[in-house]
Structures are given as structure tokens and as C-alpha cells.
N, C-alpha and C positions, 0 to 999 in steps of 0.2 A: 743486390743483384739476385734475381730469381732464376733458378735453373730448372729446366724441364728435363727430367731423366728420360732418355730414349731407350737405352739398352746397354747390356754388358756382354762380353764374350761368353757364349753359351758353354764353353769348355772351361770356364774359370773354376779353379780349385780353391783351396784355402788361402793361397797367397797370390797376389797380383790379380788384376781385374780390368783389362782394357774396357773402358767405359766411354759412352758418348752422351753428352747433354746438349741442349740448346739454351743459350742465354736469352731469356724472354725479351728484354728491352732492345737488344741490338740484333737479335737473330743470329748471333755468332755461334758456330759449333765449338764446343769445348770437348777436347778429346784427351783421355788418359790412355797411355799405352806403354809398351815396353820400350825403354831407351834403346835406340839403335846401337848395334854392336860397332866396335871400333873400325872394322873393315868397311862397313857400309858408310859410316860417318866420313872416313877418309876418302872414299870414292866420291861422295857428294861434295866434300870440301875441296877436292882437287879438280873438279870439272866445271867449266863455264857452260852452263846449260842454256843461257840466253846471251847472244852476242851483245856486248856492251854492259852486261850486268856482272858485277864482281862475283867471282867464285867464292865458295866458303859458306859457313854457317855463322851468322852473326852471334855475338855473345848473348844477346837477348832472345835468341831462338833456339830450338832444339829439333831433333829428328826423332820421331817415334815410329814404331812398327805396329801396324794394326793387322791382325790375322784376316786372311781373305774370307773366312767364314763369317766375318762381321760386316760384309758388304751390305746385306739386307738391313742391318741396323743403321749403317751410314746413310743408306737411301732414305730410311724412315726419318733420320735426323735432318737430312736435306729438305725433305718435305715439310717437317715441322718448322725449320728455319724459314722456309719460304712463306709458310702461313703466318708466322710471327712477323716477318717483314711486311707482308701485305696488310696485316692488322695495324702495324705501325704507320704505314703509308696512308691507310684510310683514316687513322687518327690525326695525322698531320694535315690531311685534306680538310678535316673537320675543325682545324684550329688547335689541335692538341699537339704539343711538341713531342718529337721523338728523336732519338739519336741513332746513328748507324755507325758501327765499328768496323774498321778494316783490319784484317788479320795481317 
């Protein structure tokens, strides 16, 4: 799996570093961030956000907090993911297989 580093929290100190990458093959965003605090997790866990969709955070998922100051980095990551996806689609059109991952 090849990851393209996009950026990290500009206010990162010695510890912790919210970071964003794009996985080259799937064009998935890979995000490292601060684990959401218990109050936020409880609010998400107890709310049915979409009718018919079970509330809660499944055991195989987590909630992270990304600082608002990282929005430009996330935009850059989205652009990089879109470019990677388009390259993969062009390769598939040329007979090269590619996979797409769903988050």
C-alpha cells in the first residue's frame, strides 16, 4: 500500500500529529487524529442521524477530531484522492485493473 503524505496539523508539537494521507491505489483518505472525547462519542452513539440507520459507532470504526485549521489540508487530500481515482479509472479504461475501497 503506497501512501501519499498530504499534510499534518501546522500546530503539531512534540506529541500527537493529526495527519492526512491518500492511499494511492484506492484513493481513500487515511486520517490520523485525536480520539474523540467521551462526551462527543456518547452524543454520536446515542443519535440516529439517518432514519433507518442504526445509531452508534460500530466496533470496527472510530470517531476522531480534526482541527478546523486543517481544512485546507483536507481539501488538498480530497483533490489528491480525486486525481488518484481518475488515474485509476483511466488505467481501468486502458485494460489495467484497479480497485476502489469504500470507507
